[in-house]
BALOBA-1460 file (C-alpha; in Angstrom, 3 decimals):
// residues 151
<rec num="1" residu="m" x="-11.292" y="50.959" z="65.791"/>
<rec num="2" residu="p" x="-14.021" y="52.615" z="63.634"/>
<rec num="3" residu="n" x="-14.326" y="51.613" z="59.968"/>
<rec num="4" residu="y" x="-15.239" y="53.969" z="57.125"/>
<rec num="5" residu="a" x="-16.024" y="53.892" z="53.402"/>
<rec num="6" residu="a" x="-15.007" y="56.599" z="50.929"/>
<rec num="7" residu="i" x="-16.170" y="56.395" z="47.321"/>
<rec num="8" residu="f" x="-14.322" y="58.405" z="44.682"/>
<rec num="9" residu="t" x="-15.525" y="58.947" z="41.105"/>
<rec num="10" residu="r" x="-13.784" y="60.815" z="38.310"/>
<rec num="11" residu="s" x="-13.475" y="60.885" z="34.553"/>
<rec num="12" residu="l" x="-10.270" y="58.865" z="34.085"/>
<rec num="13" residu="s" x="-7.188" y="60.662" z="32.852"/>
<rec num="14" residu="a" x="-3.442" y="60.051" z="32.828"/>
<rec num="15" residu="t" x="-2.950" y="63.407" z="34.580"/>
<rec num="16" residu="a" x="-5.734" y="63.505" z="37.194"/>
<rec num="17" residu="s" x="-6.094" y="61.582" z="40.447"/>
<rec num="18" residu="v" x="-9.334" y="59.741" z="41.186"/>
<rec num="19" residu="g" x="-9.198" y="60.432" z="44.934"/>
<rec num="20" residu="e" x="-7.081" y="60.873" z="48.034"/>
<rec num="21" residu="l" x="-7.058" y="60.297" z="51.786"/>
<rec num="22" residu="h" x="-4.874" y="62.298" z="54.187"/>
<rec num="23" residu="a" x="-4.367" y="63.425" z="57.775"/>
<rec num="24" residu="v" x="-5.332" y="66.924" z="58.912"/>
<rec num="25" residu="t" x="-3.629" y="69.162" z="61.485"/>
<rec num="26" residu="a" x="-6.418" y="69.201" z="64.061"/>
<rec num="27" residu="t" x="-6.659" y="65.422" z="64.386"/>
<rec num="28" residu="l" x="-3.358" y="63.884" z="63.305"/>
<rec num="29" residu="r" x="-4.183" y="60.177" z="63.299"/>
<rec num="30" residu="r" x="-2.950" y="57.284" z="61.245"/>
<rec num="31" residu="a" x="-5.500" y="55.601" z="59.030"/>
<rec num="32" residu="f" x="-5.274" y="52.121" z="57.509"/>
<rec num="33" residu="i" x="-6.707" y="51.127" z="54.124"/>
<rec num="34" residu="y" x="-7.734" y="47.476" z="54.366"/>
<rec num="35" residu="d" x="-10.007" y="47.005" z="51.330"/>
<rec num="36" residu="f" x="-10.597" y="48.644" z="47.964"/>
<rec num="37" residu="t" x="-12.535" y="48.016" z="44.762"/>
<rec num="38" residu="l" x="-11.657" y="49.586" z="41.389"/>
<rec num="39" residu="g" x="-13.800" y="49.752" z="38.271"/>
<rec num="40" residu="v" x="-15.444" y="51.912" z="35.631"/>
<rec num="41" residu="q" x="-19.012" y="53.049" z="35.086"/>
<rec num="42" residu="g" x="-21.055" y="53.165" z="31.918"/>
<rec num="43" residu="a" x="-20.169" y="51.121" z="28.836"/>
<rec num="44" residu="p" x="-16.436" y="50.402" z="29.117"/>
<rec num="45" residu="a" x="-14.392" y="49.566" z="26.052"/>
<rec num="46" residu="s" x="-11.642" y="46.956" z="25.888"/>
<rec num="47" residu="f" x="-8.847" y="49.253" z="27.069"/>
<rec num="48" residu="a" x="-6.451" y="48.966" z="29.983"/>
<rec num="49" residu="n" x="-5.871" y="51.372" z="32.851"/>
<rec num="50" residu="l" x="-3.123" y="51.319" z="35.452"/>
<rec num="51" residu="w" x="-4.442" y="52.172" z="38.916"/>
<rec num="52" residu="q" x="-1.846" y="53.233" z="41.501"/>
<rec num="53" residu="f" x="-2.045" y="53.930" z="45.220"/>
<rec num="54" residu="q" x="0.860" y="56.290" z="45.888"/>
<rec num="55" residu="r" x="2.096" y="58.292" z="48.881"/>
<rec num="56" residu="f" x="2.084" y="62.090" z="48.761"/>
<rec num="57" residu="t" x="3.549" y="64.805" z="50.988"/>
<rec num="58" residu="a" x="1.123" y="67.619" z="50.132"/>
<rec num="59" residu="a" x="-2.593" y="67.178" z="49.575"/>
<rec num="60" residu="g" x="-4.168" y="68.350" z="46.353"/>
<rec num="61" residu="t" x="-6.911" y="70.914" z="45.934"/>
<rec num="62" residu="d" x="-10.049" y="68.858" z="45.524"/>
<rec num="63" residu="t" x="-13.746" y="68.415" z="46.246"/>
<rec num="64" residu="a" x="-14.294" y="67.003" z="49.717"/>
<rec num="65" residu="v" x="-15.773" y="63.533" z="50.096"/>
<rec num="66" residu="t" x="-17.339" y="62.672" z="53.453"/>
<rec num="67" residu="p" x="-16.347" y="59.147" z="54.537"/>
<rec num="68" residu="t" x="-19.282" y="57.092" z="55.796"/>
<rec num="69" residu="a" x="-19.008" y="55.282" z="59.120"/>
<rec num="70" residu="l" x="-19.864" y="51.602" z="58.612"/>
<rec num="71" residu="d" x="-21.283" y="51.455" z="62.132"/>
<rec num="72" residu="p" x="-23.775" y="54.301" z="62.649"/>
<rec num="73" residu="a" x="-22.730" y="54.494" z="66.328"/>
<rec num="74" residu="d" x="-19.187" y="55.576" z="65.349"/>
<rec num="75" residu="t" x="-18.090" y="59.195" z="65.195"/>
<rec num="76" residu="a" x="-17.230" y="61.011" z="61.973"/>
<rec num="77" residu="a" x="-13.904" y="60.113" z="60.355"/>
<rec num="78" residu="l" x="-10.902" y="62.245" z="61.265"/>
<rec num="79" residu="t" x="-9.169" y="61.445" z="57.968"/>
<rec num="80" residu="a" x="-9.865" y="63.867" z="55.105"/>
<rec num="81" residu="a" x="-10.968" y="62.554" z="51.713"/>
<rec num="82" residu="g" x="-11.303" y="64.278" z="48.355"/>
<rec num="83" residu="q" x="-11.851" y="63.756" z="44.632"/>
<rec num="84" residu="n" x="-11.735" y="65.751" z="41.364"/>
<rec num="85" residu="s" x="-8.449" y="67.511" z="42.127"/>
<rec num="86" residu="t" x="-7.876" y="70.817" z="40.371"/>
<rec num="87" residu="v" x="-4.329" y="70.748" z="41.776"/>
<rec num="88" residu="e" x="-2.784" y="67.291" z="42.100"/>
<rec num="89" residu="p" x="-1.212" y="66.033" z="45.342"/>
<rec num="90" residu="t" x="2.590" y="66.177" z="45.510"/>
<rec num="91" residu="y" x="3.326" y="62.507" z="44.911"/>
<rec num="92" residu="t" x="6.522" y="60.989" z="46.284"/>
<rec num="93" residu="a" x="8.498" y="59.412" z="43.457"/>
<rec num="94" residu="g" x="8.843" y="55.663" z="43.775"/>
<rec num="95" residu="l" x="6.478" y="55.284" z="46.768"/>
<rec num="96" residu="i" x="3.773" y="53.311" z="45.006"/>
<rec num="97" residu="l" x="2.001" y="51.036" z="47.485"/>
<rec num="98" residu="a" x="-0.204" y="49.174" z="44.992"/>
<rec num="99" residu="a" x="-0.353" y="49.088" z="41.189"/>
<rec num="100" residu="k" x="-3.081" y="47.204" z="39.332"/>
<rec num="101" residu="a" x="-3.290" y="47.059" z="35.530"/>
<rec num="102" residu="l" x="-6.924" y="46.364" z="34.684"/>
<rec num="103" residu="n" x="-9.041" y="46.062" z="31.590"/>
<rec num="104" residu="q" x="-11.904" y="48.556" z="31.770"/>
<rec num="105" residu="q" x="-14.368" y="45.680" z="31.469"/>
<rec num="106" residu="a" x="-13.126" y="44.185" z="34.743"/>
<rec num="107" residu="t" x="-13.774" y="45.183" z="38.338"/>
<rec num="108" residu="y" x="-11.024" y="44.472" z="40.853"/>
<rec num="109" residu="r" x="-11.139" y="44.032" z="44.629"/>
<rec num="110" residu="w" x="-8.176" y="43.926" z="47.001"/>
<rec num="111" residu="f" x="-8.412" y="42.981" z="50.675"/>
<rec num="112" residu="a" x="-5.592" y="42.980" z="53.247"/>
<rec num="113" residu="g" x="-5.353" y="39.388" z="54.434"/>
<rec num="114" residu="q" x="-3.389" y="40.328" z="57.565"/>
<rec num="115" residu="p" x="-3.338" y="43.560" z="59.626"/>
<rec num="116" residu="d" x="0.282" y="44.252" z="58.660"/>
<rec num="117" residu="q" x="-0.692" y="44.202" z="54.942"/>
<rec num="118" residu="r" x="-2.878" y="47.321" z="55.225"/>
<rec num="119" residu="l" x="-1.849" y="50.521" z="53.430"/>
<rec num="120" residu="v" x="-0.891" y="52.993" z="56.184"/>
<rec num="121" residu="l" x="-1.475" y="56.749" z="56.023"/>
<rec num="122" residu="p" x="0.995" y="58.720" z="58.138"/>
<rec num="123" residu="a" x="-0.182" y="60.965" z="60.993"/>
<rec num="124" residu="t" x="1.407" y="63.992" z="59.329"/>
<rec num="125" residu="n" x="-0.619" y="66.964" z="58.146"/>
<rec num="126" residu="a" x="-1.602" y="66.815" z="54.438"/>
<rec num="127" residu="n" x="0.326" y="63.552" z="53.938"/>
<rec num="128" residu="g" x="-1.553" y="60.561" z="52.640"/>
<rec num="129" residu="i" x="-2.295" y="58.216" z="49.758"/>
<rec num="130" residu="g" x="-3.680" y="59.163" z="46.368"/>
<rec num="131" residu="i" x="-5.362" y="56.982" z="43.769"/>
<rec num="132" residu="a" x="-4.210" y="57.781" z="40.253"/>
<rec num="133" residu="t" x="-4.457" y="56.295" z="36.751"/>
<rec num="134" residu="p" x="-1.122" y="57.336" z="35.196"/>
<rec num="135" residu="t" x="-1.727" y="55.035" z="32.224"/>
<rec num="136" residu="c" x="-5.221" y="55.452" z="30.865"/>
<rec num="137" residu="g" x="-6.205" y="53.463" z="27.758"/>
<rec num="138" residu="s" x="-9.377" y="55.422" z="27.090"/>
<rec num="139" residu="a" x="-9.723" y="58.778" z="28.825"/>
<rec num="140" residu="g" x="-13.121" y="60.222" z="29.562"/>
<rec num="141" residu="i" x="-14.884" y="57.207" z="31.061"/>
<rec num="142" residu="n" x="-15.795" y="57.492" z="34.755"/>
<rec num="143" residu="g" x="-13.722" y="55.422" z="37.132"/>
<rec num="144" residu="t" x="-14.745" y="54.569" z="40.681"/>
<rec num="145" residu="a" x="-12.535" y="53.669" z="43.622"/>
<rec num="146" residu="e" x="-14.349" y="52.394" z="46.712"/>
<rec num="147" residu="v" x="-11.956" y="52.508" z="49.668"/>
<rec num="148" residu="y" x="-12.480" y="51.079" z="53.170"/>
<rec num="149" residu="f" x="-10.247" y="52.257" z="55.998"/>
<rec num="150" residu="n" x="-10.070" y="52.440" z="59.751"/>
<rec num="151" residu="e" x="-8.408" y="54.852" z="62.157"/>
């Protein structure tokens, strides 16, 4: 099973997603997020942000991010990735898979300890998982989400 990295960066906001991963019609495959790191760039202040990984049923309009294969012998990822949405994904109310409240001066890493603890993207066109900061203590600072997944 090939492994990929996708790195998303965006000026944090309570109304804008940092990034998203989703299936596409031509290659409907499930993907599995098994590791992620969250943090901010620059000189962070002592404010808190809530980072959420949430399911959506319609992808946003965003700038494409090309996932990098961790093994150079692997093929390109079939899962689509994007950042800097101009139109947000259609999030599914209540389907938050992970929520981490973090001080901007901290970096956080999560790793799935068991295969059944991975965050699963459905094999349905334009359905996936978005990374949002619905509570943002200090907007305008760049946040980075580094996501590792396999498919």
